[in-house]
C-alpha positions in Angstrom: -32.6 39.2 -79.7 -32.5 35.8 -81.5 -34.4 33.1 -79.5 -31.5 30.6 -79.6 -29.3 33.2 -77.8 -31.4 32.7 -74.7 -31.1 28.9 -74.4 -29.6 27.4 -71.2 -25.9 26.8 -71.3 -26.2 24.3 -68.4 -25.3 21.2 -70.6 -21.9 22.8 -71.4 -21.4 24.1 -67.9 -22.3 20.8 -66.2 -19.3 19.1 -67.8 -17.0 21.7 -66.2 -18.3 21.6 -62.7 -16.5 18.4 -61.5 -13.2 20.3 -62.1 -13.9 23.4 -59.9 -14.1 24.2 -56.2 -17.6 24.6 -54.7 -19.5 23.7 -57.9 -22.8 23.9 -55.9 -22.6 27.7 -56.1 -23.2 27.7 -59.9 -26.2 25.3 -59.9 -29.1 27.6 -58.9 -32.5 26.2 -57.8 -32.4 27.8 -54.3 -35.5 27.9 -52.1 -37.6 30.9 -53.2 -35.7 31.5 -56.4 -37.8 32.3 -59.4 -37.7 31.0 -63.0 -40.2 32.6 -65.4 -41.0 31.7 -68.9 -38.7 33.6 -71.2 -41.0 34.1 -74.1 -43.9 35.4 -72.0 -41.8 38.3 -70.8 -40.8 41.4 -72.8 -38.3 43.0 -70.3 -35.6 40.9 -68.9 -33.0 41.8 -66.3 -29.8 40.0 -65.3 -28.8 41.3 -61.8 -25.3 40.9 -60.5 -23.5 41.3 -57.3 -20.0 41.3 -58.6 -18.4 39.0 -56.0 -18.5 35.3 -55.2 -21.8 33.6 -54.6 -21.2 33.3 -50.8 -20.9 37.1 -50.5 -23.4 38.0 -53.3 -26.4 35.8 -52.5 -27.2 37.3 -49.0 -27.0 40.9 -50.4 -30.3 42.6 -49.6 -30.2 45.1 -52.5 -30.0 42.4 -55.2 -32.5 40.2 -53.4 -35.1 43.0 -53.1 -34.8 44.1 -56.8 -35.0 40.4 -57.9 -38.3 40.1 -56.1 -39.7 43.5 -57.1 -39.1 42.8 -60.8 -40.3 39.2 -60.8 -43.6 40.2 -59.2 -44.3 42.3 -62.3 -46.3 40.7 -65.2 -44.2 40.3 -68.3 -40.9 41.0 -66.5 -38.2 38.6 -65.4 -35.1 39.0 -63.4 -32.3 36.4 -62.9 -29.1 36.5 -60.9 -25.5 36.2 -61.7 -22.4 36.3 -59.5 -18.6 36.4 -60.2 -17.2 33.0 -61.1 -13.9 32.0 -59.3 -10.7 32.0 -61.4 -10.8 28.2 -61.8 -14.2 28.2 -63.5 -13.4 31.4 -65.5 -10.4 29.7 -67.1 -12.5 26.7 -68.1 -15.3 28.9 -69.4 -12.9 30.7 -71.6 -11.4 27.4 -72.8 -14.7 25.9 -73.7 -16.6 28.9 -74.9 -19.2 29.0 -72.1 -20.5 32.6 -71.5 -21.3 34.4 -68.2 -24.6 32.8 -67.2 -27.4 33.4 -64.7 -27.8 30.9 -61.8 -31.6 30.8 -62.2 -31.9 29.3 -65.7 -28.3 29.4 -66.9 -29.1 31.7 -69.7 -26.3 33.8 -71.2 -26.1 37.3 -69.7 -25.9 38.9 -73.1 -29.4 37.7 -74.0 -31.0 40.0 -71.4 -32.2 43.6 -71.9 -30.5 45.0 -68.8 -27.3 43.9 -67.0 -27.6 45.6 -63.6 -24.7 45.5 -61.2 -24.9 46.5 -57.6 -21.7 47.9 -56.1 -21.5 48.2 -52.4 -17.7 48.6 -52.7 -15.4 49.9 -55.4 -13.2 46.8 -55.2 -15.7 44.9 -57.4 -14.8 46.9 -60.6 -12.4 44.3 -62.1 -15.0 41.6 -61.5 -17.5 43.6 -63.6 -15.0 43.6 -66.5 -14.5 39.9 -66.1 -18.2 39.3 -66.3 -18.6 41.6 -69.3 -15.9 39.9 -71.2 -17.2 36.4 -70.4 -20.6 37.5 -71.5 -19.3 38.6 -74.9 -20.4 42.2 -74.2 -17.9 44.8 -75.3 -16.0 46.3 -72.3 -16.5 49.9 -73.4 -20.0 51.3 -73.7 -19.2 53.1 -76.9 -18.5 49.8 -78.7 -21.9 48.2 -77.8 -24.6 47.5 -80.4 -28.4 47.3 -80.4 -28.4 43.6 -79.2 -26.1 44.2 -76.2 -27.8 44.7 -72.8 -27.9 48.1 -71.2 -25.2 47.9 -68.5 -26.4 49.7 -65.4 -24.6 50.4 -62.1 -26.3 50.9 -58.7 -25.4 50.6 -55.1 -23.5 52.9 -52.8 -20.4 53.1 -55.0 -22.6 54.3 -57.9 -22.7 57.7 -56.2 -19.4 58.3 -57.9 -19.5 56.1 -61.1 -16.9 58.2 -62.9 -14.0 55.6 -62.6 -16.3 53.1 -64.5 -17.9 55.7 -66.8 -16.3 54.0 -69.9 -17.7 50.6 -69.0 -21.3 51.3 -68.0 -24.2 52.7 -70.1 -25.9 54.3 -67.1 -26.1 54.5 -63.3 -28.9 54.9 -60.9 -28.2 56.5 -57.5 -30.3 55.9 -54.4 -33.0 53.5 -53.7 -33.7 51.0 -56.5 -37.2 49.7 -55.8 -39.2 52.3 -57.8 -36.3 53.2 -60.1 -36.1 49.7 -61.7 -39.9 49.8 -62.4 -39.6 53.2 -64.1 -36.7 51.9 -66.2 -38.6 48.7 -67.0 -41.6 50.8 -68.3 -39.4 52.9 -70.5 -37.7 49.9 -72.0 -41.0 48.2 -72.6 -42.4 51.2 -74.4 -39.2 51.5 -76.6 -39.3 47.9 -77.5 -43.0 48.0 -78.3 -42.3 50.8 -80.7 -39.7 48.7 -82.5 -36.6 50.1 -80.8 -36.6 53.5 -82.6 -33.3 55.3 -82.7 -31.5 52.3 -81.4 -29.5 52.1 -78.2 -28.8 55.9 -78.2 -32.5 56.8 -78.2 -33.2 54.4 -75.3 -30.4 55.9 -73.2 -31.6 59.4 -74.1 -35.1 58.6 -72.8 -33.6 57.2 -69.6 -31.4 60.3 -69.2 -34.3 62.7 -69.7 -36.1 61.4 -66.7 -33.5 63.2 -64.5 -33.0 60.1 -62.4 -30.7 58.0 -64.6 -27.1 59.1 -65.3 -25.7 58.3 -68.7 -21.9 59.1 -68.6 -21.7 59.1 -72.4 -24.0 62.2 -72.5 -21.5 64.3 -70.5 -18.1 65.7 -71.4 -15.4 66.4 -68.8 -13.1 69.3 -69.3 -9.8 69.5 -67.3 -7.6 72.4 -66.1 -3.9 72.4 -66.9 -3.1 71.2 -63.4 -5.2 68.1 -63.7 -8.3 69.2 -61.8 -11.7 69.2 -63.5 -12.8 72.5 -65.1 -16.4 71.4 -65.6 -18.8 68.6 -66.6 -21.1 69.5 -69.4 -24.1 67.7 -71.0 -23.4 67.0 -74.7 -27.0 66.4 -75.8 -30.1 68.7 -75.5 -32.6 67.6 -72.9 -30.0 66.0 -70.6 -30.1 67.5 -67.1 -27.0 69.2 -65.7 -27.5 67.3 -62.4 -28.9 63.8 -61.9 -31.0 63.2 -58.8 -31.1 60.3 -56.4 -34.1 58.1 -55.8 -35.7 57.9 -52.4 -38.4 55.4 -51.4 -40.5 57.2 -48.8 -43.0 54.7 -47.2 -41.0 51.5 -46.4 -44.1 49.7 -45.2 -45.3 49.8 -48.9 -42.1 48.0 -49.9 -41.9 45.0 -47.5 -39.2 43.2 -49.4 -37.8 40.6 -49.5 -41.0 38.7 -48.8 -39.5 35.4 -49.8 -35.8 35.7 -49.0 -33.5 33.4 -50.9 -32.0 30.4 -49.0 -28.5 29.6 -50.3 -27.4 26.1 -51.3 -23.8 26.7 -50.5 -22.5 28.2 -47.3 -22.6 32.0 -47.4 -21.3 34.9 -45.2 -24.7 35.4 -43.5 -26.9 32.4 -42.6 -29.9 34.3 -41.4 -33.0 36.1 -42.6 -32.6 39.9 -42.5 -35.2 42.7 -42.2 -34.3 46.3 -42.8 -36.0 48.1 -39.9 -35.2 51.6 -41.1 -33.3 53.3 -43.9 -31.1 56.4 -43.6 -29.2 57.9 -40.6 -28.9 61.4 -39.3 -26.2 60.8 -36.6 -23.9 62.8 -38.8 -20.7 60.7 -38.5 -18.5 62.6 -40.9 -16.7 59.6 -42.3 -19.9 57.6 -43.1 -21.0 57.7 -46.7 -23.9 55.4 -46.1 -25.3 57.7 -43.5 -25.0 60.8 -45.7 -26.3 59.4 -49.0 -29.3 57.6 -47.5 -30.9 60.5 -45.7 -33.6 61.1 -44.6 -34.5 58.6 -41.9 -37.4 56.4 -42.8 -38.6 53.9 -40.2 -40.5 50.7 -40.9 -43.4 50.4 -38.5 -43.3 47.9 -35.7 -46.2 46.0 -37.2 -44.6 46.1 -40.7 -41.5 44.6 -39.2 -43.5 41.9 -37.4 -45.2 40.9 -40.6 -42.0 40.7 -42.6 -40.3 38.6 -39.9 -43.3 36.2 -39.8 -43.5 35.8 -43.6 -39.7 35.5 -44.0 -39.3 32.8 -41.3 -42.2 30.8 -42.8 -40.6 31.1 -46.2 -37.1 30.2 -45.3 -36.8 28.1 -42.1 -33.9 30.3 -40.8 -33.3 30.4 -37.1 -31.9 33.9 -36.8 -33.3 37.3 -37.7 -31.0 40.2 -38.4 -32.6 43.6 -37.7 -30.7 45.7 -40.2 -30.0 49.4 -40.5 -27.1 51.8 -40.2 -27.8 52.1 -36.5 -30.5 49.6 -35.5 -30.7 50.6 -31.8 -31.9 54.1 -32.9 -35.3 52.8 -34.2 -37.8 54.7 -32.0 -39.5 51.4 -31.0 -36.4 49.1 -30.9 -37.2 48.0 -27.3 -40.7 47.0 -28.2 -39.6 45.3 -31.4 -37.0 43.2 -29.7 -39.3 42.2 -26.8 -42.2 41.6 -29.2 -40.2 39.3 -31.4 -38.5 37.5 -28.5 -41.9 36.9 -27.0 -43.5 35.7 -30.2 -40.7 33.2 -31.0 -39.7 32.1 -27.5 -40.9 28.5 -28.2 -39.1 28.4 -31.6 -35.7 29.5 -30.3 -35.4 32.1 -33.0 -32.4 34.3 -32.3 -32.3 38.1 -33.0 -29.2 40.1 -33.9 -28.2 43.7 -34.5 -25.2 44.4 -36.8 -23.5 46.5 -34.2 -24.7 48.6 -31.3 -24.1 52.2 -30.6 -22.5 52.6 -27.2 -25.0 55.3 -26.2 -28.0 53.4 -27.5 -27.2 50.1 -25.7 -29.2 49.0 -22.7 -29.1 45.7 -21.0 -32.9 45.1 -21.4 -32.5 45.3 -25.2 -29.4 43.1 -25.1 -31.2 40.5 -23.0 -34.2 40.4 -25.4 -31.9 40.0 -28.4 -30.2 37.0 -26.8 -33.1 35.5 -25.1 -33.8 32.8 -27.6 -30.5 32.6 -29.3 -26.9 32.1 -28.3 -25.1 34.8 -26.4 -22.3 35.8 -28.7 -20.0 38.8 -28.3 -21.2 42.4 -28.4 -19.8 44.8 -31.0 -19.4 48.5 -30.4 -17.8 51.0 -32.8 -16.2 54.0 -31.0 -14.3 54.6 -34.3 -11.7 56.9 -32.8 -9.3 56.2 -30.0 -9.3 59.6 -28.4 -12.0 62.0 -27.2 -10.5 64.6 -29.6 -10.7 62.5 -32.7 -14.2 61.5 -31.9 -15.2 65.2 -31.9 -13.5 65.5 -35.3 -15.5 62.6 -36.8 -18.7 63.6 -34.9 -19.0 60.3 -33.1 -20.2 61.5 -29.8 -19.3 58.7 -27.5 -17.2 59.5 -24.4 -14.8 57.0 -22.9 -16.9 57.0 -19.7 -20.0 56.0 -21.8 -18.1 53.1 -23.2 -16.7 51.9 -19.9 -20.1 52.1 -18.3 -21.7 50.2 -21.1 -19.1 47.3 -21.2 -19.3 47.1 -17.4 -23.0 46.5 -17.7 -22.4 43.8 -20.3 -19.6 42.0 -18.5 -21.6 42.3 -15.2 -24.6 40.6 -16.9 -22.6 37.6 -18.2 -21.1 38.6 -21.5 -17.5 37.5 -21.9 -16.5 39.0 -25.2 -16.7 42.5 -26.5 -15.4 43.7 -29.9 -14.4 47.3 -30.5 -14.1 48.7 -34.0 -11.9 51.7 -34.8 -10.5 53.5 -37.8 -6.9 54.6 -38.4 -5.9 57.5 -40.7 -8.8 59.9 -39.8 -8.3 63.6 -40.6 -6.0 65.4 -38.2 -5.2 62.1 -36.5 -1.8 61.7 -34.7 0.0 58.7 -33.3 -1.2 59.6 -29.9 -4.9 59.4 -30.9 -4.3 55.9 -32.1 -2.2 54.8 -29.2 -5.2 55.8 -26.9 -7.0 52.8 -28.4 -4.7 50.6 -26.3 -5.5 52.6 -23.2 -9.3 52.2 -23.8 -9.0 48.5 -24.4 -7.0 48.1 -21.1 -9.7 50.0 -19.2 -12.3 47.8 -20.7 -10.5 44.6 -19.6 -9.8 46.1 -16.2 -13.4 47.0 -15.7 -14.6 43.7 -17.0 -12.5 41.7 -14.6 -13.7 43.9 -11.7 -17.4 43.6 -12.4 -17.4 39.9 -13.4 -14.9 38.7 -10.8 -13.2 36.7 -13.5 -10.1 37.0 -15.6 -11.7 35.0 -18.4 -12.9 37.9 -20.5 -11.8 39.2 -23.9 -11.8 42.4 -25.8 -11.0 42.3 -29.5 -9.8 45.6 -31.1 -10.5 45.6 -34.8 -9.1 48.4 -37.0 -9.8 49.5 -40.5 -8.1 52.1 -42.6 -10.1 55.3 -43.2 -11.0 56.0 -46.8 -12.5 59.4 -47.6 -15.7 59.0 -49.6 -17.8 61.2 -52.0 -20.8 63.1 -50.6 -19.4 63.3 -47.1 -17.7 66.2 -45.2 -14.4 64.3 -45.6 -14.6 64.2 -49.4 -12.0 67.0 -49.4 -9.7 65.3 -46.8 -6.2 63.9 -47.5 -5.9 60.1 -47.1 -3.1 58.7 -44.9 -0.5 56.9 -47.0 -0.2 53.1 -46.7 3.3 53.4 -45.1 2.1 55.9 -42.5 -1.0 53.7 -41.7 1.2 50.6 -41.3 3.7 52.5 -39.0 0.9 53.8 -36.8 -0.7 50.4 -36.5 2.7 48.8 -35.7 3.1 51.2 -32.7 -0.3 50.3 -31.5 0.3 46.6 -31.8 3.6 46.9 -29.9 1.8 48.9 -27.1 -0.9 46.2 -26.7 1.5 43.3 -26.8 3.8 45.0 -24.4 1.1 45.2 -21.7 2.0 42.2 -19.4 -1.1 42.6 -17.3 -3.9 43.0 -19.8 -2.3 42.4 -23.3 -3.2 38.7 -23.4 -6.9 39.5 -23.0 -6.9 41.9 -25.9 -7.2 40.6 -29.4 -5.9 42.8 -32.2 -7.1 42.6 -35.8 -6.2 45.1 -38.5 -5.9 45.5 -42.2 -2.7 46.9 -43.7 -2.9 50.3 -45.4 -2.5 49.1 -49.0 -6.1 48.0 -49.9 -7.4 51.3 -48.5 -5.2 53.3 -51.0 -6.7 51.4 -53.9 -10.2 51.9 -52.5 -9.4 55.6 -52.1 -8.2 55.8 -55.7 -11.4 54.2 -56.9 -13.8 56.0 -54.6 -12.6 59.6 -55.4 -11.4 58.9 -58.9 -12.6 60.5 -62.1 -12.8 59.1 -65.7 -9.1 58.8 -66.1 -9.1 56.0 -63.5 -11.0 53.8 -66.0 -7.7 53.2 -67.8 -6.2 51.9 -64.6 -9.0 49.5 -63.8 -8.8 48.1 -67.4 -5.0 47.7 -67.1 -5.3 45.9 -63.8 -8.1 43.6 -65.2 -6.0 42.8 -68.3 -3.1 42.0 -66.0 -5.2 39.4 -64.2 -6.8 41.5 -61.4 -9.9 39.9 -59.9 -11.6 39.7 -56.5 -9.7 42.7 -55.2 -11.8 42.7 -52.0 -10.2 39.3 -51.1 -6.8 39.5 -49.4 -5.5 36.4 -51.2 -6.3 37.8 -54.7 -5.4 41.5 -54.1 -2.1 42.8 -55.5 -1.1 46.3 -54.4 1.9 46.1 -56.6 -0.2 45.4 -59.7 -2.5 48.3 -59.0 0.4 50.7 -58.4 2.4 49.7 -61.5 -0.7 49.8 -63.7 -1.7 53.2 -62.3 1.7 54.6 -62.9 1.6 53.7 -66.6 -2.0 54.6 -67.2 -2.0 57.9 -65.4 1.4 59.2 -66.7 -0.1 60.7 -69.9 -2.5 62.8 -67.7 0.2 64.2 -65.4 -1.5 62.9 -62.3 -0.6 60.0 -60.0 -2.1 57.8 -57.2 -1.1 60.4 -54.5 -2.9 63.1 -56.4 -6.1 61.1 -56.0 -5.5 59.8 -52.4 -3.2 61.8 -50.1 -3.9 65.2 -51.6 -6.3 67.6 -49.8 -8.9 69.3 -52.0 -10.0 72.9 -51.8 -13.5 74.5 -51.7 -13.4 75.7 -55.3 -12.4 72.4 -56.8 -14.9 70.7 -59.0 -15.3 67.1 -57.6 -15.9 64.3 -60.1 -19.3 63.5 -58.6 -20.6 67.1 -58.2 -23.1 66.6 -61.0 -24.7 63.7 -59.1 -27.1 65.0 -56.5 -27.3 63.1 -53.3 -29.6 65.8 -51.9 -26.9 67.2 -49.6 -25.9 70.8 -50.0 -22.2 71.1 -50.9 -21.9 74.3 -48.8 -23.3 72.4 -45.8 -20.8 69.6 -46.3 -18.0 72.1 -46.5 -19.1 73.8 -43.3 -19.3 70.4 -41.6 -15.7 69.8 -42.8 -14.6 73.1 -41.3 -16.4 72.1 -38.0 -14.5 68.9 -38.1 -11.2 70.7 -38.3 -12.3 72.9 -35.4 -13.3 69.7 -33.4 -16.9 70.9 -33.2 -19.7 68.3 -32.7 -23.1 68.5 -34.3 -26.3 67.0 -32.8 -28.5 64.5 -34.5 -31.1 66.5 -36.5 -33.6 63.7 -35.9 -34.2 65.0 -32.4 -33.1 68.6 -32.7 -33.8 71.5 -35.0 -32.8 71.1 -38.7 -29.2 71.9 -39.7 -30.1 72.6 -43.4 -28.2 69.7 -44.9 -30.5 70.2 -47.9 -32.0 66.7 -48.2 -35.6 67.3 -47.0 -36.6 70.4 -48.9 -34.7 69.4 -52.1 -36.1 65.9 -52.3 -39.5 67.1 -51.0 -39.2 64.5 -48.3 -39.1 64.5 -44.5 -37.8 62.4 -41.7 -40.3 59.6 -40.9 -40.1 58.4 -37.4 -42.5 56.6 -35.0 -43.4 55.8 -32.4 -46.7 54.2 -33.5 -47.6 53.1 -30.0 -48.4 49.6 -31.2 -47.1 46.4 -29.7 -46.3 43.1 -31.4 -48.9 40.7 -30.1 -48.3 37.0 -30.9 -49.9 36.3 -34.2 -51.1 32.9 -33.1 -51.6 31.3 -29.7 -48.8 28.8 -29.6 -49.8 27.2 -26.3 -52.6 27.2 -23.8 -51.3 30.0 -21.7 -49.8 32.6 -24.1 -47.5 35.2 -22.7 -48.6 38.8 -23.3 -46.7 40.3 -26.3 
């Protein structure tokens, strides 16, 4: 890499900033950001969350890898985010390449360009960044001096739709994986880059934990289904395994969370209190692919909170996980932190609370020092029947009892989250959401003695995801989704007695169809993504930038030569014998177990949480040589320092 290629482009960029919205997001220099000396490092990473700064900066995954890499001697990592269309146009006009916010170096000067995809709707943003960086869009066109383009994050568990554009993908936890990749790149560079780019990718692929799409050929059947996926190089594994970090206390990141300069979607410091989930909700990809459960210890959490608050000055701590109230010591964690920070008025928050894990003591601890905002619960399905199908074991009585407790203890606002378009769902299942919301308001007025209470019903469209029991399920069409939601809206609005107290928020069915196309797509979808990008598609996760018509017309043209269409990928049910595009990527889950769970769903059979009951043989623990790691440790969070003369017991 020529030295001048790594010089800052800030002088050229600065001249453009007065002409764009929110220029502060491109400036860098955030509290706790890191700029290392370029020449003293031999492996250099550009990390991207392919969305706007305000969404990308708080992303835990990128923040953790940024810190893990920068702690290493001789390694640097810088961040880059998607630029808004106003700046993109100016950068193209003035020849300014995609840059990092840390030192404004061109992304093409780095060894690795790593992208973290938590949603598939960021794929067009990746192509914009590649083109702005001067990196060829297709992996096969890249040369020795182009970075290795690497995908990670939850969407990388099916990277096939972007197989043409990435050099490799890593599935699972990134902390150890990025260090292994760094060591391989360092050795290859020290040897003088033998065998070029191909040799480096081969070394990565041979580890068994890095997927290089170019080393696999996909063969198709006459009807469009996949016949098989075959390695085309010797030494490349038939299946690629996910990475799992086992002792979270050994990885207490981020230690120095980034504090944004511009306003972002989350203005708080977050601590991941455990990883993985075994509740077994059949729609939930995150719960399936992050197994097994690994808890952070109560003392480990306490230390992370203390360090993070000292490093940032935030006034709220988010206790993150897929189901935070399921931590075996959540009560002690909440009480310990509320006691410790009582004088500092540090608020605590959980992303959302399971109805059956909620208790008023926990809720009171969480709100003791902060403001009492609304409570969010996610029953997911409107009827008891559909909740059995999705394995979300919450009865309506549980929910009413829980909200009664909340309203009776002074809460005024409850938000309920549901999905529309779940397998086997009927109009009646969805209309029962209105009945549930009515009962919630009725009960709330009764126990609070006030009419001044609210219940907001928020509804998302269901999208079947890879590595879940619903990976075979048909998706509900956009038209049917919209019709079903219109009936529900009319029912809520038509209720003269309670309707005014019920808020109703929903997404139309169209973005879900595009997400479904991308989440269960194969390599043929790459042509669609490229066509949408070339037609101006960007920021597809943003309502104001998303164009359903553009996606559909591009898909129609791009897929015609293959004899398949959007419905084939979305609303079609798959059979047991079909080879799925992601079958060669091993999430640790046994495919037969997933299929049996899909059959249980169709029979409306519930399955217990294996964390507290005997194992159901999902395959993760023996295959990954791991185990469920849970407390309790029996320790308490004593105050670290005596903040006043008469400290309260912790």
